C-alpha positions in Angstrom: 97.5 102.6 92.1 94.3 102.8 94.0 92.1 105.4 92.3 89.0 104.7 94.5 88.8 104.1 98.3 88.8 100.4 99.1 85.6 99.0 100.6 87.7 97.2 103.3 88.5 100.2 105.4 89.4 99.6 109.0 86.5 100.1 111.4 88.5 102.2 113.8 90.5 105.2 112.6 94.2 104.9 113.4 95.5 108.3 112.6 94.5 112.0 112.7 93.5 114.3 109.9 93.0 118.0 110.3 91.4 120.3 107.7 92.0 124.1 107.5 90.4 126.5 105.1 93.1 128.8 103.7 92.9 131.5 101.0 94.6 129.1 98.5 92.2 126.2 99.2 91.9 123.4 101.8 95.0 122.4 103.7 95.1 118.9 105.1 97.5 117.9 107.9 98.0 114.3 108.7 100.5 111.9 110.2 102.9 110.1 107.8 104.3 107.0 109.6 107.7 105.7 108.4 107.4 102.8 106.0 103.8 103.6 105.1 102.3 105.3 102.0 99.5 107.9 102.5 96.8 108.0 99.9 94.5 111.0 100.2 90.9 110.6 99.0 88.1 113.1 98.4 84.5 112.8 97.6 81.9 115.5 96.9 78.2 115.7 95.9 77.8 112.1 97.3 80.0 110.7 94.5 82.4 107.8 95.1 85.7 108.5 96.9 88.5 109.4 94.4 92.3 109.4 95.2 93.6 112.9 94.8 97.2 112.2 96.0 99.3 109.0 96.0 102.1 108.8 98.5 100.9 112.2 99.8 103.0 114.5 101.9 101.6 116.5 104.8 100.5 119.2 104.7 98.6 118.8 101.4 96.9 121.7 99.7 93.8 120.8 97.7 93.2 123.7 95.3 90.7 121.9 93.1 87.5 123.9 92.8 84.3 122.7 94.5 80.8 123.2 93.2 78.9 126.0 95.1 77.4 124.7 98.3 79.3 121.4 98.1 80.7 119.9 101.3 83.7 117.8 100.3 84.9 115.0 102.6 88.5 113.8 102.9 90.2 110.7 104.3 93.7 109.3 104.3 94.4 105.6 103.9 97.8 104.2 104.8 99.4 101.2 103.0 102.5 99.3 103.7 105.1 98.3 101.0 103.1 95.2 100.1 100.0 97.3 99.3 98.1 96.1 102.4 95.8 98.7 104.1 97.3 99.3 107.6 95.5 102.4 108.8 93.2 105.3 108.1 92.1 108.6 109.4 88.5 109.6 110.2 86.7 111.4 107.4 86.6 115.2 107.7 84.2 117.6 105.9 85.1 121.0 104.4 82.7 123.9 104.8 80.5 124.5 101.8 82.1 126.9 99.3 79.8 129.9 99.8 79.9 129.8 103.6 82.7 130.8 106.0 84.6 128.0 107.6 82.9 126.8 110.8 79.4 127.5 109.5 77.8 124.4 107.9 74.6 124.2 106.0 71.7 122.4 107.7 
């Protein structure tokens, strides 16, 4: 299992990732190509990327609490059956906890 995001990410994102703020948390929608395993990573407060879901399904609901004012980032990395990285999404940022979605702190 990959608990942290590999340093060898592809230079060009190969899939989409959409983030929605919902009352229960942050909903993440992403593609799940056949024969690939999606690992969902999150980082906050400039900490290293941490895997929050192995072989994740879409949509994924992240209900983990975030520190006030934190702006978490998410990315999905795709692996094949041999464990080789074959794709990724661009990173997306969640709005800080105390601000409405769409309003980001400067």
